[in-house]
N, C-alpha and C positions, 0 to 999 in steps of 0.2 A: 367374682368377675376379674379381679386382679390376677388370681392364679391362672385363669384361663388365658388371659392376655400374655402372661409370662410364658405359659406353656406353648402357646401358639408361636410367640417370638423365638422361643428356644428351638422349636421344631423347624422353623424357617431357617434359623442360623445353622442348624445341623445339616439340613438339606443343601444349603448353599455351600457349606464346607465340603460336603460329599461331591457336589457337582464340580467344584473347583479342583478337588483332588482327582476326579476322573478326567477332567480336561488336561490336567498337567501330566497324566500318565498316557494320554493319547499320543500316537506317533505324529511327529512333526510339531508338537506343541511348543517345544523349545524354540524352533525357528519362528513360529508365529509370535511368541512372546518377545523374542529379540527384535522382530520386525516392528512390533508395537512400540517397544522402547525406542528404537531408532526413529520411528515416526514422531514421537514426542520430542526427541532431540532436534529433529529437523524443523518442527513447528516452532520451537523456541528460537532457533537460529533465524528463521524467517521473520519472526516478530522483531528480533533485534535489528535486522537489516531494514525493515520497513518503518521503524520508528522515526527516522529522520526525513522521510519523504514529504511530510507536511511542511516542514521548514524549507526544504529545497524547493517545493512548489511555490511557496510565497516569494522566495528569492528570485525564482525564474519569472514569475509574474511581474515583479518590480523591474527586472532587467528587460523584459519585453516592452514594458511601457517606456523605458529609457530609449531603447532602440527605435521605437515608433516615433518618439518625439525628435530624435536626431534625424530620422529619415524624412520627416515632413519639413519642407522649407518654411522658414519663418515668413511673415507678411512683408517685412522690410526687404528681405532678400528677393522675394518674388516680385515686388513692385519695382525694385531697382533693375531687375532683369527685364521686366516688361518695358521700362523706359529706354534702356539701352537698345533693345531689339526694335522699338519703334523709331528711334532716331537713326539707327543703323539702316533700317529699311528705307527711310526717306532719303538718306544720304546716297544710297545706292541708286535710287531712281533718278536723281538729278544728274 
């Protein structure tokens, strides 16, 4: 049984080697291999660029919260504004 398994694996290895050799001899195979290598390099570069996005996203969320808190008037400021507008409106009527 072990001999049959080794024989089968040996035959598969030989067939795959033959197939790879035939592919490498095919016209345009060099260009295809170079394109695949270039694709791998581009994927690696893309991964390096996108690693920092999560941290940037967290910082952006924190900044958005700060801007929102600055944009909303505080209760004291809004109540002071409403008092001055009420007294100003009554003063104009008299």
